N, C-alpha and C positions, 0 to 999 in steps of 0.2 A: 708308390707312395713313400715318404718318410714314416719309418716306425713311430717316431715322436710325434708326428702329426696325427692328431686326433679330431673325429668327426663330433660337431656339435650340431644337434637339430634343434633350430631355435622355431619356438611356435608362437608366433606373436600376429595379432591382426593390425595392429597400430604400426603404419608404416615408419613414422619418427623414430619410435622406439625400436624397431626391429633395425633400422638402419644402425643405431648406436651400440646393438647388441652384435650384431654383425662385423662391424670395427672391432671391438673389444674381443670377438673370437679371434679374428684375424691378428691382430697385433699380440695375440698370445701365442701366435704360431699355428693356430689349428684350421681346420676347413668348415666352414658354416655350410649346413644344409637350412633351407628355408620353407617354412609353411606359413600360411597366412589363415588357414582354417582348419579345423579338427579333421574334415576330410582328407585334406591334402597332407596332414601329419600321419593319419592312418597309412596312406599310400607310400610316403618315406619308410615308416616304420614296417611296412610289409616286404619292401625292397631292400633295405639296408638295417645295420644294425650300428645306431650310432654310438658315440664313447660316453656322451652325454645329453640329456634333454634340457632344454631351457624352456618351461612352458607359462604360458598365459591363461589365468583360469576364466577368462571372460573372452570365450571365441564367439564367433557369428553363428556356427552352426552346431558343433558339440561341444560341451562345456568340457574344460580342462581336466575337471576332477573324473568325467567318463573315460578321457583319454589315458589317466595315471591308472585308474583301474582296469583298463585294458593293458597296458604295460606290464602291470605287475601280476596279472591272469597268466601271462603266456610265459612259458618255462625259457623262450628265445629270448624275451626282453625284460624280464623281472629284475635282473640283475644290473640295469642299465640306472646309473644315478639321475636323478631328476632334481632340478631346481625349479620351484615354483616362483614366478615372479609376477605380481598383478597389483593392480589398483584398487581392489576391494579390500575393504577394512574387515580385519576379522578378529 
C-alpha cells in the first residue's frame, strides 16, 4: 500500500451519510474502512489500527461515546485521532 494512503474507519449507521463520507475519504486519496454498528467498529479496531476514526455518536447498539472511551483506554489505539460527527445537538 502507498505509504501516503491512510486508512480511515468510518463508523456511521446512516447509509446515505456513510456513502458521502466514503467518497470524501476516497477523493482525499485514502482507504475507507466501514462499520455501521458499534460492534462492527470494535471488530475493525481489534483487527487493525486505522490512521483516523470518523464516528457517529448515535449508533444502534453501542453509543459512540463508549467506543471513544474504549479507544482512549487502550495503549494500542489511544493515539488515533477521532472526529465526531453526529446529528445530536450538544
